C-alpha positions as CSV (number, residue, x, y, z in Angstrom):
1,M,-1.3,17.1,-6.9
2,P,2.6,17.2,-5.4
3,A,1.4,15.9,-1.8
4,V,0.5,13.0,-3.3
5,G,4.7,11.9,-3.3
6,L,3.6,11.7,0.2
7,D,1.9,8.1,-0.4
8,L,3.7,7.2,-3.2
9,P,5.3,5.5,-4.4
10,L,3.5,2.9,-1.6
11,K,5.3,2.2,1.2
12,V,5.1,-1.0,2.8
13,L,6.6,-1.2,6.4
14,A,7.3,-5.5,7.4
15,W,8.3,-6.3,10.9
16,E,8.7,-9.7,12.8
17,D,7.2,-9.9,16.9
18,T,9.6,-11.3,19.2
19,E,6.9,-14.2,19.1
20,A,8.1,-14.7,15.6
21,Q,4.8,-13.6,13.3
22,V,5.0,-11.5,10.6
23,W,3.2,-8.1,9.8
24,V,2.8,-5.7,7.2
25,A,1.1,-2.4,7.1
26,Y,0.9,0.1,4.3
27,N,-1.8,2.6,3.2
28,D,-5.6,0.8,1.4
29,P,-4.7,2.3,-2.1
30,Q,-8.3,3.1,-1.9
31,Y,-7.3,6.2,1.1
32,V,-4.6,7.1,-1.1
33,V,-7.0,7.3,-4.0
34,R,-9.7,9.4,-1.7
35,R,-7.0,11.7,-0.1
36,Y,-5.2,13.1,-3.3
37,G,-8.7,12.6,-5.5
38,I,-6.8,10.6,-7.9
39,E,-8.4,9.6,-11.3
40,P,-10.1,6.3,-11.3
41,A,-8.5,4.7,-13.9
42,L,-5.4,5.0,-12.3
43,A,-6.8,3.6,-9.1
44,A,-7.0,-0.1,-10.7
45,N,-2.9,0.4,-11.0
46,L,-2.7,0.9,-7.1
47,A,-5.3,-1.8,-6.6
48,A,-3.4,-4.0,-8.0
49,V,0.0,-3.6,-5.7
50,V,-1.8,-5.5,-2.9
51,P,-2.3,-8.6,-4.0
52,I,1.7,-8.6,-4.6
53,I,2.3,-7.2,-1.0
54,E,0.1,-9.9,0.2
55,A,1.8,-12.8,-1.7
56,A,5.2,-11.4,-0.4
57,A,4.0,-11.1,3.2
58,A,2.8,-14.8,3.5
59,G,6.4,-15.7,2.0
């Protein structure tokens, strides 16, 4: 489905507020899976990215 290109590759927005707190926002991989009807076998590949994002955000 070509429309999945709106959300893939998964994008992450990170920013720091005026109090030096870092924030991270991204679409949950399960949301992307449901939205586009992605096969469950591919869903695990998307879910594997979440710990990487969280580790990067933690610094």
